[in-house]
N, C-alpha and C positions, 0 to 999 in steps of 0.2 A: 436469465436476464438477457434480453435481446435488444440490440440497438438497431434502429432503422433510420438512415439519414435520407432526408428528402433532397430534391434537386437544388434547393436554395442553400444547402449545406448546413441548415439548422437541424440540430439533432432531434430526433424523435425516437427515444429509446424505450422499448417496451420489453417487459418480462413476461414470459409465459410460465406461470407457476414458480417464478423466482424473481431475483432482483431486476427491476426495470427502471428505465430512465424515460421520462415523458416530458420533453421540453417543447412546449408549444411556442412557435416563433411569434414574436411581436413585429408586425410589419411596419410599425412606426420607425422612422429614421431618427432614433434617439441619439443624442450626443453621449460621449463617454460619461458615465454617471459616478458621482462620488459625493458622499456626505459624511460628516463627522461631528461629534458633539462630545468631546471628552478632554480631561486633563489627567494624566496619569504618570506615575514614576517611570523614568527612563534612565535611572542612575547607572545602568550598566553600559550605556552608549555615550559616545561623545556627541556634542551638539552638531557635528558635521559628519555625514555618512562616509566612512572609510570602508571600501569594499574589503571583506575579510580575506580576499586572496591576493590583493595587489602586492603584498609583501612577498608572496611566494611565486610570482610570475617568472622570475629568473630561474628559480629552482625547477619549476614545472617545465620551462623551455629546455633546460639542460637535460632533464629526464626524457623529454620527448625526443631530443636529438640523439640521445643514447639508444632509445628504442628503435629509432629509424635506422641506426647503423647495424642492427642485428641481422636483417635479412642477407647481408653480404656473406655471413658465415652459415646461415641457416634460412631456408626458404620459409615463406609465410605458411605454406601448407604443413611443413615439418613442425613449425612452432605450434600451430593449432592442434596437430595430432599429439604433440607432447603434452599440451594443456589437458587434452581429454584423458591422458593416462595419469595425471597428477592426483586424481581423486578416486576413491572407492566409495560408492553409496550403497546402502543396504536398507531394505524395508524391514522395520522391526515391530511395528504395531499397526493393526487395523481396528478402528473403532466404528462399529456398524450402527446405522441409524435404526431407531425403534419405529420410525414412521412407516406406514404401509404404502404411501404414495411417494414416488421419487421426488416430486416437486414440492412436497409438503415440509421438507426439512433442509432446503438448500442452505449451505453455509456461505454467507456472504463476506464474513470477516473473521480473522484469527489474529489475536494480539497477545504478546507476552508482556508481563509486568516488568518494571525496571530491574528487578532482581533476576529475571529470566528463569524463575522457578515456578511461576503460576501462569496459566494460559486461559484466556477467555475466548469464547466463540459466540457469534450471533448470526442471525439470518431471518428467514421468513417464518420460522416456527414460533416467533415471539418469546424467545427464551435466551437468557444469557447463561451459558454453561461455563463453570469455572473448574479447571483441572489442575492437579499437582503434576508437573511434568515428570517427576520421578516415577509416578505410577504408570506412565506410558513408555518408559525406557527400560530395556533389558538390564538386569543387574550385572551380568557378567560379560556384556557386549557379545553375547553369543547370537549370531544371526541365522543359525541353522533353522530355527523354528520361529515363525511369525506369531506374535502375541495377538490373540483375537479377543476383543472386548465389545461390550455394548455401551452406548452412551449412559444408560440408566445406572450402570454399575461403575463406570469409569470416572464420571465427574464427581468433584467434591460436593458441590451444591449447585442449585439452579435458581435463577431469579426470573420470574415471568414479567414480561413487559407489555405495555398497552398496544404496541404496534410492531410491525415487522422492522427489523434493524438492518441498516445499511452500513453503519460505521461504529467502531468502538475505539477508544483511546484512553490509556491510563493517565491520570492527572499527576503531573510532576509535583513533588513536595508533599504528597499524601501518604508516603511509605507504602504504596501499593494498595491503599485502602479505598480510594475513590476511582471509579471507572465512568468515563463519559460516553454517551451514545448519541447517534443521530438516527432518526427513524423515517418511515414512509409517510407519516402524518405531518412532517415538517417541524418536529419538536426535538430540541436538544435536552437531554436529561443527564444527571449525574446520580450514581448509586453508591451508597455506603455499603461496601462488601462485608463488613463485619456485622452490621445490623441487617444487611440485605434489604434495604429500603431506599427509595428515591429521596434525594435531599436537595435537588435543584431541577428546575424546569424552565425552559426558555422557548417560547412559541412566537417567533418574530419573522418567519419566512412565509407567512400567508397561507399556511397549510400545504405548501409545496415541498416535496420530498427533500430531505437533507441527505446528501450523498456522502459527505465527509466531515469529520470533526477532528480538530487537532488543538494542542496546547503549546504555548511558547515555553522555552527553557530558561527564561529569566524570571526574576522576582520583582514585582508581583506577577503571578501567572496570568496569562491572557488566553482566552479561548477564541477559536475561529471555526466557522461552519460555511460550507458551500452547498448550494441548493438549486433545485429546478426553477426557482424564481429568478435565476440569472445573477444572483449576488453572492459575494463573499462578505460575511459580517464578522467583525471582531467585537468581543464582548468581555465584560468583567465578571467572572464567576463569583466574586465576593459579594456582588449586589444581587438582591432579590430580583429574579427575572432576568438577570444578565444585562446590565446597562450597556447599550450599544455604544461602542467606542469609535468604530469606523465602519463604513459600508462602501464597497466598490462594486461596480458593474463592469467587468472586464470587456464584455462584448457589446457593441452598439445594438446588436440584434437581440440582446438579452438571452443569449444561449445559456444553457444550464452550466453551472459550475460543478464539475464532477469530482474534484479532488482539491484538497488544500493541505499544505504542510509548512510549518515554520522551519527556519534554519535550525537544525538540531545541535549545532555547535556554538550556539549563542550569538550568531550573526543577526543583523537587523532585517533580514529578508523573510518574506512569506511568499510561497509559490502556490499558484492555482492552475488547474487544467480545465479546459472548457470544451463544450460541444462545437465550438467554432473552429476546431482543429488546432488551436494554439494553447500554449501555456504562458503564464505571465509571472513575473516576480515583482513585488512591491517592497519599498522601504517603509517599514511600519511607522516611521515618524513623519512621512509625507506621502500619503497614498493617493494624491490627486491623479497621478499617472504612473503606470508601471515603469520601473527602471530597466527591465529586461523583457523582451518578447521572444519566445521560442517558437518559431514558425517553421514547420517541416513535416508534420503529420498530414496525412491525406483524409483522415477521419477524426472522430471525437477523441480527445485526450482523456482517458479514463483514470489514470493514476500518475502521480508524480512523487518521486522519492529522492532525497539528497543522498548521494553516494559518499561524499566526503566534503571537505571545506571548499573544494574547487569545482565539483561536478554534481550534476543531478541526472536522474533517469526518468524518462516519461514512457508511458505505454498508451497505445491507441488502438482503436478498432480497425486500423489499417494493417494489423498483424505485425507490428514492428515496435520494438523498444529502441529508444534513442538515448545516448549518453551525450550530455551537453556541458560545455564549458560555461560557467556562470560569470566569467569575466566579460565575455563578449557575445554570448548567445550562440556560439559556434557549435555545430554538431561534430562530435569527436568520433562517434561510431554508431552504426546501426546493428541491431540484433534481430535476426530472422530465423524462422524454423517452426515456431508455433503458429497455430491458426486462431485468429481472433478477428471476426468481422461483425459481431452483433452482441457479444456477451461481456460482462465484467468477469475476468478470469484471474484477477489478483496480480499483485506485483510486490516483491519484497527484495531488499538488498541486504547482504551480509557484509557489513563494512569491514570487519577484521580480515575476512578472507578474500574480498574483492569478487564476490559471486553475486549474480542476479538470479531470481527465480520468478516464473510466471506459470499460470495454467494455460490450457489450450482447449478449444472447442472439439478437439479430437480425443478428449478425456485423457490427456497426458500432462505430466509435469515436465517443464523444461528448465534446465540450469545452464546459465551462461557464465563464462569467465569474462570479466569486464574488458580484458585485453583482446578478445576475439569475437567476431560477429556471428559465429555459428555455435549451436549448443554443445556443451561438453558432456551432458548427460540427459537422457530422456527416459521417463518411466510412465507406463500406461496404467491407468486405473481400470480395474475390472469390477463390474458390478458384483457385489458379494452380499450374501445373506448374513444373518447373525451367527451362523455356524461356520462362516468362512468359505462356504461353497459358492461357486460362481452362480449368480442369479440370471434369470432370463429377461430381466427388465431392459428397457431401451437404454442405449448408451447415452450418458449425459455429458457433462463437461466439468473440468476442474475449475472451481469458482472462487477459491481463495488459497493463499499461500503465506507462510510466515517463517522467517529464520529466527533462531535464538541468537542474540548478539553477544556471544561468549566464545572464548578460545580463538586460536588461529590455525591449529592443525587438525582440529575436530569440529564438527558442526552438527546441528540438529535442525531439520526442516520439517514443518508440518503443512500438509495440504488438505483442503476440504473439497468435497465434490457437490455437484448439484443434487445428488441423491442423499446428502447428509452424512456421507462416510468420511471419516478422518483417517489419513495415513501419515505415519510418523517415520521419518528416515534419519539415519545417522550416516555422516560422511567423515572420511579420514583422509588426510593428505598422505600419500605414500612417502616413506622415509627417503627414498632416492630423489624426491622432488622438493623436499623441504628447503634444502640449501640453495637450490637454483631458482626458486620462485621469488619474484619481485612484484610488489603491488604499489 
C-alpha cells in the first residue's frame, strides 16, 4: 500500500499489489459539510456534553508534575534505557502464506474478538481467516523453537469476501458472533461467523474505498465508516441497509477519511484521521463541527487509536506516531524510529501495559513505551517459505499489527506482512521492573 501526496497536500495513496488509498482532490472550495437525518437513543449521555476527562485534569497534572521531577535523580537517557530493559519479547510462531506471489496475500488488518481468544485477519486475498489464538501460542512458553505453520492448517475456518478488505471490527453485544468489514468497493458488510454468511450490507460511499469501520460501545450500537469519498458516516446497523444517522466531511478539500474510532470507554467522542494531515474529534450528539482538531502531522493521518480516557495516538506517513491530550488537542509526545512514507503499516495500542506498536517499511515491527519517544524493541521480518527457510523474495513491509488486550505483566502481539506472513510474539515484563513501572 503506497501513499503519494501531491503538492496541494491532498492525498493520493496508491497500492502496488496491496492496500492503497486513492483520494482524488476536489478543487471546489466547499464549505465544511455536514448532514444528519436521525433520532436515536442517547440514554447513556447527559443532554450536555461533559468531557470525559475534565474530572481527572487535576490528577493528570499531579502525575505530570511527578514525572517531571524524576530527571533530577535519573537522566532521561537512563530512564529510556531502563524502559528498554523492562520487557522480554520472543517470537513463538510464524504462519506462512500459501500464496505464490508476495503481493497476492498482503495482510491489511488483524483484529481480536472481545474475549481475546479468537483472531481474524483480512487483506487483498478476499478472505477473512479466523484463528483460535491458543493454536498459535506455545503450550509451555518454551521459546527455544519457533512454531512453523501454514495458513491453510492454522486457521479454524475461512470466509470468502466479494472484494479486498481494508478494515475489520467485531460488533459489540454480539458475543463475538458478528464481524464487520469495510472493503475496496466502498461497501460495509457484517458476517455471522457461526453461519459464515453475510447478514448486513451498506453501500453508501459511492463506490469509493472504505478504509475504516468501527462500532460504538453504547447501546444501541452505532456503526461508523470512513472512505475515499471524503466522508465519515454514522449508521444504524439495526436497519436494513444501515440508515444514515449522520455524515460529516472533515476536510473542505474532501480529502480521504483514512481511519475512524469511537471513544472505547463510553465517551461521546468519535475520532477520524484524514489525508489533509489532520485528525478530528466530534461530539456524536452535535456533529456540525469538530470539538477537537489535532494538527501536527506533516502527511496523511493513517490511523488513530484511543490510548486511555485522556489520550489518543495517531500515525501518519510522515514516519511519526503522536500522543495527544484530548482535553486540549496538545501533543504530549512524538514517537520516531520506524519508517513510514507511503504505506499503511498498522497501529495498535496495548492499554493495560502502556505500549504502542506499528510496522515499518523496513519490514520491521516497532514497540514503543508510551513514556518514551524511541522504540524499546525492534524485530525484523525475514521473508520465509512454508518450511521456515529464508526465501529469496523481495523484502516487503509490515502491514498490520494487533495486541491482545489482556494481562499487565505478559502480552501477545501479532504482526502481518505484505507477503501474507503472520508472526506471533509473546512479551513478559521482567520481575525486577514490575514494582517500579508506572503507567
